[in-house]
N, C-alpha and C positions, 0 to 999 in steps of 0.2 A: 395592282390597278388594272381594270380591265375595261376596254372601250368596244362596246358592240355596234357594229356598223353594217349596213348593206347598201349596195350602190345599184342603181339602174340608170341606163343611158337615156338622156332626154335629147341631146344633140351632141355635136362633136366636142363642144367645149363646156358642157353643162352637167353637173351632177346634182342629185339630191340625196340627202343623208337621212336615214331613219334609225331611230333607237327603239328596238323592239317593236317595230311597226308605227311608231309615231313619226309623222312626217316632220322635218325641220325646216331650216331655211336653205333655199337654193344659193349656191355660190359658184363663182366663175373660176374655171381652172385655166390659168394662162401659163402654159409650159415653157414660155420664153422668159419668164421671171426667175431670178435667181432662188427664191424660195416660193414655190408653188402656193397659190392663195388657199388651196384645199387644206394646207397644213396649219393655217392660221386660225387661232381661236378668236371668236367674236363674242359680243355680249348677248346676242340672241342665243336661245337655247330651248331645249325641250323641257317638259316638266321634271321635277325632282321630287316625286311623292310616292314612289314605289321602290321596293327592294331591288328589282331588276334594273332600275335606272342607275344604280350605284356604279360609279367609275366614269360617268359622263363628265366632260370638262367644258369650262366657259371662261371667257377672259372678260372682266368687268371692273371698272374704276381702277385700272392699273394693277389688278391682281388676277391670278389664276385661281379659279374655284373648281372644286371637285364635289360631285354629288355623292352623298353618304347613303342614298336611299330615301331619306326623309327631308334633307336639307342641303343647302349649298354651303360649303366651307372654304374659306380662303387658304391657299397653301402658303406656308411660311418658308421662305428660302433663307437659311441661316449661313452667313458668311463665315469663314474660317476664323478661328479664334486668333486674335492679334491683328484683325483688320480694322478699318476705321469705324465700322458700324458694330463690331463685336470686339472691342479692345480687351487686352489682358491688363493685369496689374504691374507686371515687369516682364523683362525678357526671360527671366528664369521661369516664372509662372507659366508663360506661353509655351517654353520648350517642355516643361514638365507635363502640360496638359496635351501636348501634340502627341506624346508617347513614341516618338520617333525622331531621329536626328533632323534638324532644320538647318538651312543655310544662313550664313551671316547676311544682314541686310536690314532694311527699314520695316518696322513693325509699329503697331499702334497700341498705346497703353493709356490707363487713366489712373489717377490717384484713388486710393480707397475713399469711400463715401458716396452719398447718393447723388446722382446726376452729375457727376464730375466730367468735364470736358475731356475728350480723347485728344491726344497728341502724339505725333510720330517720333520715334526714337530709333538710333542705330542699335542693333542687337548683334553682339558677338556670340553666336550661338554654338559655333564649333568649340570654342573654349568652355562652354558650360552655362550660356544664358547670362552674359553680362550686359547691363544697360548702360549706354554712353549717357553721361549727365552733364560733362563739361569738357571743352576742349580748347587749348591754348594754342594759337597758330603763330609760329615765329614771324617776326617782321611787322606785326600788327601794332601801330602806335596808339594803343589804349591801355589804360591801367587795369591790370589783371585783378588786384585786390579789389579796387572800386566795383568792377563788374561782379565779381564773385559774391561780395558781401551785400550787394544791392538787392532790392526786391524785384529786379527786372530780369526778363530772360533775354537771350540774344540768339537770333537766327533759328528760333525754335521750330518754325515751320519752313525753313528754307531746305528744300531737298538736297541741294549741293553741299550743305554743311553737314549732312547726316551720313559720314563715313569717317574713316581713319586716315584721310589724306588731308592736306592743306590747299586743296583746290579752290575751296571758297575762302576768300582772303578776310576772314574775320573769326573772332573767337566764338564759341558755341556755348550756350547755357540753357538748359531746360528747367522747368518748374520743380523738378525733383530737389534741387538744391535747396530751394525755399521751404519745402516740405520734407526735410531730410528724415525727421523722426517718424512721420506716418507712412513713409516708404518702407521703412522697417527692414532695411537690408541687413544682412549678416556680414558681408565683406565689401571692401572698397579696394580698387586697384588703380594705381597710376602707371601708365604704359607710355613709353617713349617710342614714336614711330619715325621711320624714314621711308618714304615711298610706300606706305602701307605695310612695312614690315616692322615687327616688333623688336626693339633693340635692348630696352631695359624695362624692368618691372619692380614695382613696390606693392606689396600686398598688406592690407590692414584688416583687423577685427573692427567692424563698424557697428557690431551689437551695442545698443544703448548709448550711441555717441550722437553729437550734434553735428552741424555742417562745418564746424570749425576743428573740434578737438579730435576728430578721427585721424587726421593727418598729424601724427605725433609719434615719437620714439616708442612710447609705452604701448601703442596700439600696433605698431608694425609687427607682422608676423613673418615676413620673408622679404629678401631684397637681392637684386642682381649684384649689388655691391657687397663684398664679403666682410668688409671692415667697419660698417657703419656702427655695429654693436660694440666693437672694441676700441674705436677711436673717440676722442672727445668731440663734442658738438657745441657750437655757440648758437646755432639756429636749427630748429626742425618744426616750423609752423607754416600755415597757409599764409598769414599776413607777412610774416618774415621780417626783414629789416627796412623800416620806413622812416623817412625824414619828416618831421612836422611841418616844416616851412613850406615845402612843395607838394607833399603827399605822394612822392615818388618811393616805390617799394621794390625790394627784391623779394617776390612773392613765391610761394611753394618753394621755400628756400631751406635746404639741408646744407649747412656750412660747417665745416671743421674748425676754422680759425681765421682771424684777421691778423695780418703782419705787414701792413702796407700794401697797396695795390698790386705790387709785383709779386707778392708771396701770399695772397689770399687763397685758401684751399677750401675744397668742398666736393659735394656729390651732385647737387641739383639746384638750379635756379629756374623755376617755372617761368619767371619774367625778370628782366633786369631793369634798373632804374634808368638806364640810357643816359646816365649823367656822371656819376661819381668817378669811377675808375676807367682806365683805358680797356680793360677787359670786358666792359659792358657797354662802352659808348663809341667803340670803333665800328666802322662801316659793316663789318662781318658779324658782330656781335650784338648790335644795338636792338633793343626791344625783342631779343630772341630767347628761346628755351635753351639753357645751356646745361650741360651735364658731363660727368666723367666718362670718358670712353674706356677707361681702364676697369678692372674689377674692384679697384680701390678708389679713394679720393684723388682728385687731381688739382693742380694749380689752374685757377680759372682762365689764365691767359692762354691755356692750351686745350680748353674745354671744347667739346663738340656742340653743334647746333642742330636741334630737332625740334618737334613739337610734341606736345603732351596731351594725353587723353585720361579723363577720370571716369571709371566705370564703378557700378554698384550691382550687387546681386543679393 
């Protein structure tokens, strides 16, 4: 793009601009301003009706226009893919189209379909483009199963919730959960974090699954616990163990066996009922994410407390 200009001095602070001999509009140059007025485009302009006018610029109706020699055309400034005005379809999609490594953080996506609303998500780009879709925060007195299985989101547009810490004191859920099939992910991952550090992982084959059956032993492809495949299991479901009288559940529950509260064994309780046994209603464990700190199952009375994130790609 070329802009042909010539200047002639009218007075100390005045200039007139001409484009190939055409007189344009006088402007005041105030050198005390941070951005001198001479560099600002206005809506006044010369004609745009000859090839030699090509490259002239003007600013009109909120847009910058360039002369193509016969007409003015508005310039389109496209924001980067994964921004609010140019959302991707997933973190993996954004990473693939970037063609280079991106940083972890908040990006914008939308679900497939016409004119779907964009929404922000946390993207784990360093690990390959994982989209955070659900986060359980320890200590929050809300029923995890009820939230997960509902048609409601939670903290979807709250910036403080869009990370892998528990700085925002509530569970997080975005609309991908309610649109699991159309999101068309190939994998799902459950990660346990402490202070933003990954402590344990479960990886699942999510192809062809719905929002409930992806979390199952048959769909699991890898685990930080070495013995899940070889040991018996009495629960491996999202809903987990629920009591019908009060609706309390041990959700995202991977349990080995029950043998009285003092001898219950397992690997993961994404949420506890906060009521039945001392290992889940004590001050240190109530409403917490519990997990085995070992490479095998543990007695729930000695389980560690963290919080859990669910990601898809």
